[in-house]
C-alpha positions as CSV (number, residue, x, y, z in Angstrom):
1,X,-5.7,-9.0,12.6
2,X,-6.1,-7.9,8.9
3,X,-6.3,-4.1,9.1
4,X,-6.4,-0.9,11.2
5,X,-8.2,2.1,9.7
6,X,-7.1,5.7,10.4
7,X,-9.1,8.9,10.2
8,X,-6.0,10.8,9.2
9,X,-6.0,12.1,5.6
10,X,-2.7,12.3,3.7
11,X,-2.5,15.6,1.8
12,X,-0.3,17.4,-0.7
13,X,0.7,14.2,-2.5
14,X,2.8,14.8,-5.6
15,X,2.2,11.9,-8.0
16,X,5.2,10.6,-9.9
17,X,5.3,10.9,-13.7
18,X,7.5,7.9,-14.5
19,X,5.3,4.8,-14.0
20,X,6.3,1.2,-15.0
21,X,4.3,-1.9,-15.4
22,X,4.5,-4.1,-12.3
23,X,6.9,-7.0,-13.0
24,X,8.9,-9.7,-11.2
25,X,11.5,-11.0,-13.7
26,X,12.5,-13.9,-11.5
27,X,9.0,-15.5,-11.8
28,X,8.3,-18.3,-14.3
29,X,6.8,-17.1,-17.6
30,X,3.4,-18.7,-16.8
31,X,3.0,-16.7,-13.5
32,X,0.5,-13.8,-14.0
33,X,2.6,-11.7,-11.6
34,X,5.6,-11.8,-13.9
35,X,4.4,-8.9,-15.9
36,X,1.1,-6.9,-15.3
37,X,0.7,-4.1,-17.8
38,X,-2.6,-2.9,-16.0
39,X,-0.9,-2.6,-12.6
40,X,1.6,0.3,-12.8
41,X,4.1,1.2,-10.1
42,X,6.7,3.7,-8.9
43,X,8.9,3.0,-5.9
44,X,11.0,5.3,-3.6
45,X,13.3,4.0,-0.8
46,X,12.4,6.2,2.2
47,X,14.6,4.2,4.6
48,X,16.0,0.7,5.1
49,X,12.7,-0.2,6.7
50,X,10.1,1.7,4.6
51,X,9.5,1.8,0.9
52,X,7.0,4.2,-0.7
53,X,5.1,2.6,-3.5
54,X,2.7,4.4,-5.8
55,X,0.4,2.1,-7.8
56,X,-2.2,2.6,-10.5
57,X,-4.7,-0.2,-11.0
58,X,-6.1,0.4,-14.4
59,X,-9.9,0.6,-14.7
60,X,-11.5,-2.8,-15.4
61,X,-8.4,-4.7,-14.1
62,X,-8.9,-7.0,-11.1
63,X,-5.9,-7.7,-8.9
64,X,-6.4,-11.4,-8.0
65,X,-6.1,-13.0,-4.6
66,X,-2.6,-13.1,-3.4
67,X,-0.2,-12.7,-0.5
68,X,2.4,-10.1,-1.0
69,X,6.0,-11.3,-1.4
70,X,7.6,-11.1,2.1
71,X,10.6,-9.2,0.5
72,X,8.1,-6.4,-0.3
73,X,6.9,-5.9,3.2
74,X,5.2,-7.4,6.2
75,X,2.4,-4.8,6.3
76,X,1.6,-1.6,4.5
77,X,0.0,1.8,5.2
78,X,-2.3,2.3,2.3
79,X,-3.9,5.6,1.2
80,X,-6.3,5.8,-1.7
81,X,-5.6,8.8,-3.7
82,X,-8.2,8.0,-6.3
83,X,-10.9,5.3,-6.5
84,X,-12.9,3.6,-3.8
85,X,-12.7,-0.1,-4.4
86,X,-12.1,-2.1,-1.2
87,X,-9.3,-4.5,-0.4
88,X,-11.0,-7.9,0.1
89,X,-9.4,-10.3,2.5
90,X,-10.1,-14.0,1.6
91,X,-11.1,-14.8,5.2
92,X,-12.3,-11.4,6.3
93,X,-14.3,-9.9,3.4
94,X,-14.2,-6.4,1.9
95,X,-12.7,-3.4,3.7
96,X,-13.6,0.1,2.4
97,X,-11.1,2.7,3.5
98,X,-9.3,5.9,2.6
99,X,-6.2,5.3,4.9
100,X,-5.4,2.1,6.6
101,X,-2.7,-0.3,7.8
102,X,-3.1,-3.6,6.0
103,X,-1.6,-7.0,6.9
104,X,-0.4,-7.8,3.4
105,X,0.7,-11.3,4.5
106,X,-3.0,-12.3,4.6
107,X,-4.6,-13.3,1.3
108,X,-6.3,-10.4,-0.4
109,X,-7.5,-9.0,-3.7
110,X,-8.8,-5.8,-5.2
111,X,-11.8,-5.9,-7.5
112,X,-11.9,-4.0,-10.8
113,X,-13.1,-0.4,-10.7
114,X,-14.7,1.9,-13.3
115,X,-11.8,4.4,-13.0
116,X,-8.1,4.0,-12.4
117,X,-7.4,3.3,-8.7
118,X,-4.3,5.2,-7.5
119,X,-2.8,4.0,-4.2
120,X,0.0,5.4,-2.1
121,X,1.5,2.6,0.0
122,X,4.2,2.7,2.7
123,X,5.6,-0.9,2.9
124,X,7.2,-1.9,6.2
125,X,9.8,-4.5,5.2
126,X,10.6,-6.3,8.5
127,X,8.4,-4.8,11.2
128,X,5.3,-6.9,11.9
129,X,1.7,-5.6,11.7
130,X,1.1,-5.3,15.4
131,X,4.3,-3.3,16.0
132,X,3.6,-0.9,13.1
133,X,-0.1,-0.6,14.3
134,X,1.0,0.5,17.8
135,X,3.6,3.0,16.5
136,X,1.3,4.5,13.9
137,X,-1.7,4.7,16.2
138,X,0.4,6.6,18.7
139,X,1.9,8.9,16.1
140,X,-1.4,9.7,14.3
141,X,-3.8,9.7,17.2
142,X,-4.4,13.4,17.4
143,X,-4.2,14.2,13.7
144,X,-7.1,14.6,11.2
145,X,-4.6,15.1,8.4
146,X,-0.8,15.1,7.6
147,X,1.0,16.2,4.5
148,X,2.9,13.6,2.5
149,X,6.2,15.3,3.4
150,X,5.4,15.4,7.1
151,X,4.4,11.8,7.1
152,X,7.7,10.9,5.4
153,X,9.6,12.8,8.1
154,X,7.6,11.2,10.8
155,X,8.3,7.7,9.5
156,X,12.0,8.4,9.2
157,X,12.0,9.6,12.8
158,X,10.4,6.2,13.9
159,X,12.1,3.8,11.5
160,X,15.4,5.5,10.7
161,X,16.8,6.4,7.4
């Protein structure tokens, strides 16, 4: 499976002020993922299992097809703070969403938008998509919204700190 969508809005999100261009210094110089000035990031270690990432995909920039580096997570709970471009799976097509669990080990891309796309992402480092889907579906089943801080507390209660 590629994704699971949730009708639960994440509210009261405080955006970071210190953004850095996405980069992977260990990659060869000719790899486009080595340094991406139009893909900005900010990371917070929530627990040993969950990393919070904020990303800004600059307007007009297309994030090409890729599979996320396994060290960056097996799957991710994505929440669009701004923008409405879909995630496009190579073998599954476009998925429009506000909040959804994505299998980031499947090849995907994000098309360029007309405005900056701001994404809140919770990356699950070692827990597979099906396990996270089961846990999140149970934890969020009766909620139409959850604050950013309450979601962080909930995830720590499930995945430890």
